[in-house]
N, C-alpha and C positions, 0 to 999 in steps of 0.2 A: 440497338439503343441501350444506353446506360440508364438505369432507373433508380430512383430513391422514393419509396413510398412515404408519404408524409401525412401528418395530422395537421389540419388547419385550425388554429385556436385564436386567431387574432382578435376575434370578437369577444373572447373571454377576458374578464378582468385579470390583471396581472397578479392580484392577490389571491385568486381562487386556486385551491390546491390541485384541482383537476377539472376537466370539462369535456364535453362531447360535442360533436358537430356532424352535420350531414356530409361534410367533406372529409370525414375520417377515411384513412386509407387511400386517399387520392394519390396518384402517382405523378411525380415530377420527373420529367425525362431530360437528360442532357443531350444536346445535339450530337449526332453521329461523329461530327468532325471535332468534337471537344475531347475525345479520347478519355471519356469518363470523368472529366473535371467537373466538380460540383460548384457552380457559380452562384447559386442562390445562397443567401447568408443564413437561412434558417435550416437547422438540422433536426429532423425528427422522423421516426418510422423505421423502415427496413432498407438496407443496402443489399441488393440482390445480385449485383454484378460488380466487377472491378471498378473502383472509383477513386478519385483523388481530391483531397482538400488542398487549397492553394494558400500560400503565405500572403498573397496580396488581398485576401478577403478575410474580414473578421467575422467568424461564424458564431452563431448562438444555438446551442442545443436547447430545445424548448420542450422536450419530452423524452421518452425512451428512444434511443438510437441504436439499432442492432445490425451488426454485420452478419449476414446470414451465411450458412454453410456453403462453401464453394466460392465465396466472394472474398476479395482482398480490398481493404481500405488503406490507401497510402496517404500519408500526411507530410507535406513539404516542411523542411526545416524553417523555423521562424514563425510557423502558424500559431495564431492565438485563437483558442476556442473558448468562448464564454458559455456559461450554463445559466439558464433561467433560474433565479433564486426563489426560494419559498415553496418549492414543490418537492414531493417525494418520488416522482416518477421521471426525474431528469438524470440520465446516465448514459454512458457508452458501453455497450455490451458486444462481445465478439464470440460468436457461437463456436462450438466444437466443429472443426473442419473449415473454419474461416480464418482469415489472417488480418492482423493490424500491423502495418508497416509504418511506425511512427519513428522516423529516423532524423532526429534533430542533430545539432552539432553544438559544440561548446560556445560558439559565438552566436548561434541561432537555434536556441532550444525551442521545443514545442511546449506550449503552455495551455493547460486546462484550468480555468478559473471561474469565479462567480461574476455575474453581470450586475451585482448589487452595488449601489453607490458606497455603502459601508459594509463590505463583505464580512462574513463570520463563518466559523466552523459549522458545517451542516447545511450550508446554503443549497447544495445539490448532492447527487449520489456519489458517483465516482466512476472508475474504469474497471470493468469486469471482463476477464478472459476465461474461456473454457477450453479444455483440451482432452486428449485421449490417453493421457498418462494415468497410472494406477492411483486409486484411492481405496482406503480400507473400508469405505462405506459401500463399495460396489462399482460396477462398470457403467451404470446408467443412473447416476444420482442427479437430483435437481438442486441447483444452487439456491441458497437461502435468499438471495437477492437476484433480480433480473430473470429468474425462472429458466436458466440455461441448464441443459443436460451436460454432464461431464463424467470423466472416468473412462478407463479402458485398459489396454495392455501394451500401449505403444510408448515406451519410455522416452524415445527421442522425437515424440510428436512436436510439430512446429506450428505455433500460433502466430509467428511473425517476429517483429522486433520492436522494442521500446528502448530508444537511446536518446539521452539528453531530453528527458521529459519531466515537466513540472506539473503536479496536480495539487490544487489548493482549494480550501474551503469545502472539502468533501464531507461525507458522512451523514447524509439525510436519514432521518429515522423513519422507518416504515411503520413499525408498531413496537410493542414492548419487547419483542424477541428478535426483530430483524432490523439491521442498520447497515448502511453501506460503509465499506472501508475506503481509504484513498485509492488503492489499487488491490484488486482481489484476483488471485490466480487459482482457478478451480481445475485441478487435474492437468495443469499445463506442463508440457514436456520439455526435455533438455535441448530439443532442436530450436526452441525459442530463444532469441537473444534479448537479454535485459541488462542494461548497464547505464549508469549515470542517471539515477532516478531521484527526484525530490518530491516529498509529500509534506505540505505545510498546512497547519491549521485544520486538522481533521477531527470530526466529532465522534469517530469510533477508532478503529485501528489505523495505523499508517499503511502497512502492507500486510497481507495475510495470504498464506498458502494452504489450500485445502487439498491435501495429497499432492501428487505430481512430483516432477523431477527437475524442474527448471532451476537454473543457476542464475544468481544475481550478483553483479559487481558494482560497487559504488552506489549505495542507497542512503539517503539522508532524510530523516523524519524529524520534523520540528513542530512542537505544539500539537500533540496528539492527545485527545481526551481519554482514550483507553490504552491499548498496547501499541508501542511503537513498531515492534516486529512480532509477528504471530504466525504460528503454523499449527496444523492439525491433520488428521485423516491419512497419516502415512507419508508425509512429505520427506523426501530423501535428497533434496538438492543441496547446493553449496551457496552460502551467502558470504561474500568477500568484501570487506571494507564498508561497514555499516555504522553510521553515527546517528544517535537519537538524542534529542534534547527537549526538555520542557523549560521554557523561558519564564522568568519572573513576570507576573501579570497575566499569564495564560492560566486562568483558573477554571476553565471548563474541564470537568473530569468525571469519569465513570466512578462507580463505587470502588473499583480496584485497578487503577491505572498502573501499568508495569512498563519496564523497558522491553523485556522479552517475555512472551508467553508461548510455551511449547507444549502442545498436546499431541497424542496419537489418536486415541479413540475414547470418548467419554462414556460409551456404553460397554465397551469391551477393550480393556487395555492390552489384550493379547492379539487383537485383530491385526491381520497382515495386509499390506506391508506395515511394519512398525515405522513411525516417524524416526528417522535417523539422519538428521541434517548435520552438516559441518559448517561452522561459522568461523571465519578468520578475520581478525583485525576489527574489533567491535568496541565502540564507546557508548555508554549510557550515562548521560549527564543531566542532573536536576539542578536548575538555577532558581526554582520557585520555592520559597520558604513556606508558602501557604498550602501547597499540595505535595504531600509525600507520595513517592512511588511505593506501591504496595510491595513490590520486589524489583530488584534489578533484573532478575531472571526467575521465572517460575517454570520449572521443567517437570511435567507431570503426565499422568494418564498414559503411562507406557512409553513415553518418549525416551530415546537414548540419543543424547546430543553430544557433540564434540565442539568445544570452543577453544580456539587458539588465538592468543594475544588479545586479551579482554581487559577493558578498564571500566570500572564503576566509579563514578565521581559525583560529588556535590560541591556546592560553594556556599559559604556563609552558614546560615541555619537551615538551608534546604536539606532534605533527607530522603532515605529509603526506609521503609519499615523492616524489610528483610533484604539481605544481599542476594542470596540464592535460596529458593524454596523448592524442595523436591518431594514434599509431602502432600498427598491428596487422597480423599476418601474414595475416589473413583480409580485409583491406581497411582502409585508413586512413579517418579521419573528418575533417570540416571544421567549424569553429566560428567564428562571428562574434560578437565581444563589443562592447558599448558600456557605459561607466560600470562598469568592472570594477576590483575592489580586492583587495589581499592584505594580511593582517596576521599577523605571527608566522612560525613556521617551516613554511611551506606548500610547500617544495620548489621545483624548477625545472620548466619545461615540457619534455615529451618530444614532439618534433614529428615527425609523419608527414605527415598532411594539414595544410592551412593553418590557422593560428590568426590570425584577423584581428582587429585591435584591440589596444590597449595595456591593461596591467594596472598600476594605480597602487598603490604600497606606502604604506600608512597605519598609524597606531598607535592610532586611536581609533574604528574602526568598531564594535567590540564592547568594552564595559567589563566586566571580570570581577573579582569580589572573592572573598576566601576565605570569606565567609559565604554562599556559594552564590547570589549575586546576579549575574545577567547582564542587561546593558542594551545594546540596539542603538542606534546613532546614527541619527537620523531621516534618511531619504533614502539610506542606505547599505545595500544588500542588502535582506533581508526586513524587513517591519514586524512585529517580535516582539509588539507590543501587540495585534495582531489575534487572538492566541491566549490572551488573558487569561481568556477564558471557560473554558478547559481547565486553568487553573492549572499551566502547565508547570513542572517542577522541574529544577534543574541541580545537578550535583555537581562541584565544582572541587577542585583540589589543595590539601590542607591544609598 
């Protein structure tokens, strides 16, 4: 029998942040002949055996949904999964040793979104994956959200696949210190396939890597309150073709929103493994004159990063405070650039650790028009056309 343990909260008011019930931990079983297909529309609790979500059913995550070690959750292309809004305990978590096989397509992506009539950033948590790849915090570290253990010595650990996946209205705040990202990778290994990912309207970071070796291709982050792309704890993977944008009118912001924030270890900048990621084909774009990015990239706390084909850009009176910042009182960072470009008011560099390589000032890396059209110049920064499948939208100054 395929099982999904669930919490029943139908009697609780939708506005209540959390609730309890005598039916907590009740098991819902799929018939043997269903081959693990989950046909009930409510998702909450623990998936303990191989299971599948169907595109023909509109699901709603109503609490914490955890894929347990040894189980695989498969999601059909075109599946829409809504999340109960207004709660801090609504998220999808994949334990170390479990797998998520979310294999969408360009014509039928998999979408995680809010169930609110007027959705907003922070309506629900997000997607959290844990793996057995190294972290410089240790081999049995507990994630700051979802309470998953992660870390290990398996560089090529496999947590499954995320392909053509959209996650939006994420970033529920748990407390003053903990908040969900759109997608969080905790010690996720290079055996995991991640490509064609979109995070829209996030209340914290877009995507963040806590150690691990996973590689990501084609990732688009739009309207992110904190950092669009973030890593820490010894991340050593490759990010290829990353486009981040803050639109005019998206005014939700942390104290220090950035395009890129790269840390290694805030307690010990020499802890190994050192964060040494490679980023290829990256664009960070600010279209919002009311919210300056603190930095296009802040590379700090021991990080040694390589960025090839980079564009920092603004439009109109939108701005960055700093272009690249490598100075930090907990440890400087180092970055090596090749084919780097700047367009618009992107500030000056704040140098702590070395910034190797020149940045060329240009005027045509991004073309922006008042009818909300944004076009990238071929060969400069990210290839924006790679995200045509997701119909990305832009809002520019009128």
